[in-house]
C-alpha atoms as one frame of an Amber mdcrd trajectory, in Angstrom:
protein
  11.770  15.782 -66.006  15.108  14.250 -66.100  16.767  16.142 -63.509  13.692
  16.375 -61.512  13.702  12.409 -61.401  17.316  12.657 -60.440  16.836  15.664
 -57.822  13.894  13.848 -56.030  15.762  10.355 -56.331  18.897  12.542 -53.795
  15.720  13.460 -51.196  14.576  10.250 -50.727  18.890   8.596 -50.412  18.598
  11.561 -47.906  15.522  11.302 -46.440  16.547   7.547 -45.649  19.937   8.608
 -44.224  18.426  10.577 -42.319  16.114   8.055 -40.792  19.227   5.132 -40.887
  21.126   7.596 -37.782  18.197   9.296 -36.649  17.287   5.514 -35.475  20.314
   3.972 -34.936  20.947   7.508 -32.552  18.577   6.451 -30.850  18.768   2.714
 -30.667  22.283   3.061 -28.829  21.250   6.596 -26.552  18.553   5.422 -25.304
  20.618   1.922 -24.758  23.183   3.405 -22.874  20.991   5.332 -21.083  18.835
   2.013 -19.607  21.268  -0.044 -19.114  23.300   2.030 -17.052  19.793   3.315
 -15.293  19.221  -0.904 -14.614  22.247  -1.361 -13.597  22.223   0.602 -11.143
  19.047  -0.565  -9.616  19.488  -3.888 -10.116  22.216  -3.744  -7.385  20.155
  -1.706  -4.751  19.034  -5.602  -3.890  18.125  -4.893   0.241  14.300  -5.208
  -0.382  14.579  -7.353  -3.382  14.595 -11.316  -3.203  17.318 -13.343  -3.916
  14.828 -15.052  -6.993  13.498 -11.483  -8.064  16.588  -9.877  -8.532  18.601
 -12.626  -9.899  15.162 -13.571 -12.468  14.828  -9.038 -12.687  19.145  -9.494
 -13.842  18.177 -12.560 -16.718  15.423 -10.423 -18.006  17.827  -7.438 -18.144
  19.817  -9.559 -19.692  17.638 -11.011 -22.514  16.196  -7.416 -23.122  20.370
  -6.208 -23.727  20.465  -9.112 -26.500  17.571  -8.051 -27.915  18.314  -5.153
 -28.644  21.562  -6.001 -30.256  19.374  -8.577 -33.055  18.135  -5.687 -35.056
  21.624  -3.950 -34.997  23.528  -6.807 -36.033  20.675  -8.259 -38.320  18.791
  -5.155 -39.774  20.522  -1.957 -38.962  23.758  -2.936 -39.773  23.366  -5.112
 -43.081  21.123  -1.791 -44.641  23.807   0.170 -43.337  25.982  -1.704 -46.096
  23.843  -1.286 -48.370  23.428   2.644 -48.501  26.867   3.007 -48.920  28.413
   0.420 -50.617  26.494   2.411 -54.148  28.856   5.564 -52.516  31.766   3.865
 -52.612  31.233   2.224 -55.763  31.049  -0.646 -55.282  29.126  -3.806 -56.636
  27.313  -5.838 -54.404  26.293  -7.891 -56.564  24.568 -10.743 -55.606  24.899
 -10.664 -51.633  22.512  -8.064 -51.817  19.800 -10.690 -50.919  21.821 -11.520
 -48.316  21.136  -8.499 -46.280  17.498  -8.985 -47.329  17.695 -12.178 -45.835
  18.803 -10.860 -42.847  16.387  -8.750 -42.523  13.842 -11.205 -42.381  15.680
 -13.677 -40.157  14.930 -10.179 -37.027  11.259 -11.974 -36.587  12.584 -15.442
 -35.901  15.029 -14.761 -33.717  13.855 -11.758 -31.747  12.309 -14.143 -29.498
  14.904 -16.643 -29.069  16.977 -14.566 -25.792  14.407 -14.365 -23.350  13.328
 -18.427 -23.767  17.718 -18.891 -23.591  18.598 -16.322 -20.768  15.643 -16.563
 -18.605  16.218 -20.238 -16.872  12.564 -21.026 -16.354  11.550 -20.483 -19.875
  15.295 -21.944 -20.721  13.691 -25.347 -17.895  10.208 -25.311 -20.017  11.827
 -25.895 -23.388  14.815 -27.848 -23.101  14.523 -30.376 -20.133  12.086 -31.197
 -17.901   9.121 -28.947 -15.679  10.299 -30.438 -12.419  13.536 -32.338 -11.213
  12.228 -34.991  -8.874   8.109 -35.159  -7.700   6.668 -36.902  -5.496   3.070
 -38.950  -6.332   1.113 -39.395  -2.897  -1.310 -41.969  -2.751  -4.880 -40.382
  -1.769  -5.639 -38.956   1.498  -8.931 -40.541   3.241 -10.189 -42.102   6.651
 -10.866 -40.051   9.582  -7.940 -39.704  11.453  -6.971 -36.395  11.296  -4.598
 -35.288   8.347  -3.429 -31.430   8.764  -0.363 -32.540  10.846   0.496 -35.330
   8.468   0.152 -33.926   5.417   2.185 -31.230   5.835   5.320 -32.877   8.022
   5.676 -35.233   4.827   5.827 -32.345   2.279   8.236 -30.335   4.272   9.949
 -33.841   5.018  10.297 -34.143   0.935  10.860 -30.719   0.476  14.305 -31.433
   2.422  15.098 -34.057   0.604  15.060 -32.319  -2.990  11.152 -32.212  -4.045
   9.822 -29.234  -5.700   6.149 -30.741  -6.736   3.760 -32.357  -5.036   1.395
 -34.522  -6.953  -1.443 -35.412  -3.657  -5.180 -37.104  -4.545  -7.567 -36.939
  -2.403 -10.647 -39.331  -1.688 -11.816 -37.800   1.838 -10.851 -35.001   3.682
 -12.556 -32.761   5.914 -12.078 -28.590   5.782 -10.035 -28.040   8.668  -7.612
 -30.992   7.014  -8.269 -29.302   3.828  -6.997 -25.643   4.664  -3.051 -26.340
   4.959  -3.612 -28.515   2.138  -5.246 -25.154   0.376  -2.116 -23.357   1.614
   0.536 -25.068  -0.293  -2.045 -25.095  -3.287  -1.597 -21.311  -2.447   2.466
 -21.361  -3.046   2.117 -23.493  -6.382   3.632 -25.846  -4.450   1.292 -29.083
  -5.463  -1.723 -30.166  -7.466  -4.596 -31.962  -5.898  -6.763 -34.303  -8.223
 -10.167 -34.739  -6.376 -11.272 -38.458  -7.108 -14.767 -37.840  -7.093 -16.135
 -41.418  -8.154 -16.836 -43.055  -5.176 -18.339 -45.712  -5.277 -16.949 -47.204
  -8.242 -13.842 -48.990  -6.658 -13.233 -50.100  -2.901 -10.975 -46.955  -1.030
  -7.882 -48.811  -1.081  -8.202 -49.229  -4.614  -8.427 -46.205  -6.209  -4.301
 -46.060  -4.830  -3.689 -47.919  -8.264  -5.543 -45.283  -9.905  -4.008 -42.191
  -8.875  -0.243 -44.097  -9.517  -0.823 -44.977 -12.480  -2.682 -41.532 -13.235
   0.158 -39.887 -11.826   2.472 -41.955 -13.683   0.769 -40.319 -17.076   1.093
 -36.785 -15.586   4.376 -36.751 -14.729   5.876 -38.400 -17.665   6.839 -35.402
 -19.335   6.550 -32.650 -16.465   9.132 -34.495 -14.008  12.730 -36.285 -14.595
  12.015 -38.052 -11.170   8.432 -39.495  -8.834   8.923 -40.145  -5.416   5.701
 -42.757  -5.280   4.776 -43.187  -1.406   1.798 -42.593   1.198   1.208 -40.360
   3.924   2.608 -42.075   6.570   6.096 -43.044   4.267   9.495 -41.288   4.548
  12.133 -41.888   2.449  15.425 -41.431   3.669  19.250 -41.766   2.680  20.838
 -44.092   5.313  25.373 -44.062   5.413  25.154 -41.785   1.348  25.703 -38.493
   2.489  23.859 -36.585   0.670  19.710 -36.091   0.031  17.639 -38.526  -2.715
  18.189 -35.274  -5.167  21.819 -35.709  -4.308  22.296 -39.334  -5.341  19.278
 -39.601  -8.122  21.702 -36.885  -9.841  25.078 -39.210  -9.506  22.969 -42.463
 -11.196  24.434 -42.591 -14.447  23.222 -45.701 -15.543  20.755 -45.126 -18.293
  18.893 -49.175 -18.362  17.686 -47.625 -14.568  14.115 -46.505 -14.310  13.541
 -46.874 -11.661  14.904 -46.516  -7.607  13.578 -49.351  -5.173  13.858 -48.810
  -1.102  12.844 -51.534   1.085  10.619 -51.024   4.398  11.470 -50.404   8.051
   7.737 -49.833  10.152   7.595 -47.424  12.824   5.039 -49.105  14.907   2.633
 -45.807  15.402  -0.028 -46.611  17.871  -2.230 -43.211  19.148  -3.960 -40.983
  16.602  -3.139 -38.137  15.196  -4.561 -34.574  17.257  -8.074 -32.908  15.643
  -6.809 -29.767  16.074  -3.734 -27.356  16.019  -3.312 -26.191  19.791   0.559
 -24.198  18.829   4.081 -25.080  18.842   4.602 -27.227  22.224   2.418 -29.353
  19.685   3.645 -29.861  16.873   7.070 -30.699  19.286   5.440 -33.573  20.916
   2.645 -35.349  17.809   5.420 -34.742  14.265   5.702 -38.844  13.946   9.251
 -37.944  13.482   9.933 -37.585  16.964   7.278 -39.100  19.357   6.981 -42.747
  17.117  10.874 -44.487  17.805   9.887 -48.056  17.982  11.218 -49.504  14.959
  11.333 -53.163  13.379  14.116 -54.349  10.983  14.163 -53.625   7.523  11.913
 -56.190   5.076  13.366 -58.264   2.608  13.998 -57.325  -0.521  10.625 -55.894
  -2.633   9.116 -57.023   0.818   6.029 -53.621   0.734   8.364 -51.599  -0.963
   8.574 -47.532  -2.483  10.383 -47.077  -6.028  10.600 -43.130  -6.955  10.693
 -43.436 -10.987  11.528 -42.539 -14.203   8.223 -42.024 -15.506   9.171 -41.509
 -19.295  10.939 -45.567 -19.145   8.079 -46.985 -16.892   5.048 -48.126 -18.553
   2.502 -48.484 -15.418   3.456 -47.976 -12.192   2.251 -50.130  -9.296   2.006
 -49.694  -5.469   5.153 -50.813  -4.563   7.742 -51.241  -7.955   6.633 -50.140
 -11.689   4.178 -53.212 -13.436   5.107 -52.634 -16.799   8.130 -50.775 -18.729
   9.214 -49.346 -21.506  12.501 -51.524 -24.142  15.522 -51.657 -22.157  14.842
 -50.610 -18.355  15.089 -51.795 -15.394  14.829 -51.263 -11.206  17.666 -51.120
  -9.371  17.384 -51.999  -5.498  18.725 -49.729  -3.168  21.751 -51.609  -0.367
  19.707 -50.563   3.081  23.118 -48.985   3.822  22.113 -46.409   1.179  18.206
 -45.471   1.961  15.425 -46.535   3.426  11.871 -46.141   4.272  10.589 -44.814
   7.630   7.177 -46.139   7.324   4.901 -45.201  10.695   3.135 -47.804  10.368
  -0.203 -46.812  12.005  -1.514 -50.243  14.010  -5.398 -49.558  13.747  -5.752
 -48.700  10.699  -7.015 -51.572   8.581  -6.441 -54.031  11.397  -2.799 -53.669
  10.784  -1.380 -55.268  14.387  -3.628 -58.396  14.291  -2.768 -58.850  10.427
   0.315 -57.695   9.903   2.830 -56.976  12.988   3.778 -61.170  13.891   4.307
 -61.372  10.500   7.166 -57.482  10.452   8.116 -59.326  14.486   9.773 -62.153
  12.228  11.901 -60.018  10.204  13.665 -59.137  13.140  13.989 -57.633  17.254
  11.834 -53.999  17.600  14.680 -51.201  18.439  14.095 -47.229  18.373  15.263
 -45.595  15.573  15.276 -41.757  15.255  14.886 -39.896  12.182  17.728 -38.525
  10.794  18.957 -35.553  13.295  20.517 -33.502  10.592  17.071 -32.629   8.624
  14.867 -33.174  11.606  15.649 -29.375  13.682  14.373 -27.532  10.165  11.552
 -30.050   8.998  10.135 -29.384  12.725  10.585 -25.626  12.224   9.023 -25.745
   8.967   6.173 -27.670   9.392   5.853 -24.560  13.110   5.621 -22.355  10.371
   3.265 -23.489   7.885   0.731 -24.316  10.527   0.950 -21.462  12.827   0.256
 -19.837   9.489  -1.971 -21.706   8.549  -4.103 -22.209  11.457  -4.076 -19.114
  13.705  -5.779 -17.266  11.103  -8.199 -20.463  10.238 -11.765 -20.046  10.417
 -14.747 -22.006   9.546 -16.914 -21.419   6.397 -20.443 -20.318   6.608 -22.668
 -22.246   4.937
């Protein structure tokens, strides 16, 4: 009976060795084959975008690490556990380490994907967006399709990667281009439906406060402005995002830009008619008659760190979290080019005289270094949307 038990025990041990060896062989052999074949595939990127190729490389690297994890945490400890008795080595309490290693495997096996893949790593360890745009609600009868495209493409050139857009009223035609940006994942749209709750203008406060809350844990910086306002750096050589990245003072919770009004004297075209129309009617190309800079804080606009701002107003944060403050940009650092419609809200009659008191009008241009890229981007998007646009059947 004793010999039978010993013989069966030895058979079980031999079987365990065989399983161990076969398993390790499969891992090593198939791992090398996968590495070789996938490396060859990744080297051929002619038909693949840089983004897709980079993502595939990240996933591949994560897969390699996920193969190494069980080798280190399971196969090697168990190998030691089996072979130490054959060498008459007493493992003692150190054998507990082997069982601990085996229990670590499920916990750490998912970490490579979370750390190696850039988008996963950002979601866990950083903000989802570095720089976003909170836009005041779209409303009014003036056609918005060209304004929507130009403002989005302008801020994309300045480093914005996500747009929170609010809509009080929009036509189906104008909404077509807005929804195309939603399709590409660049825009979130919130429709304000409680139309009898307050005056149109005051929905601006609702949108800004809501966007401050929404972006607080999603975006490091949030730009708060209207559809006709283009924030820009002036003598600073880089983009707005470049400037924000250069800020080292942790006390700064918001950066304020002073206004320059560019007098808009005509209503935007109702429908898309071709690329020449974009050259003729893009606000940055059509209007140049500009005011002097407004006084410090006068109808200014801000870029905020939402985690440092408790409540945002139209022109500046209303309440900060303790310890944070506003930084006022000089005009040789950055400004707002506000393409202000003279007819809307009777602005020309009500406010133009005050604006002229700041200084003489002069002709100014949108920065040449951005103009061509901006116009080309607007042309591509509007052409794609409206050359394929069809009114929906009711």
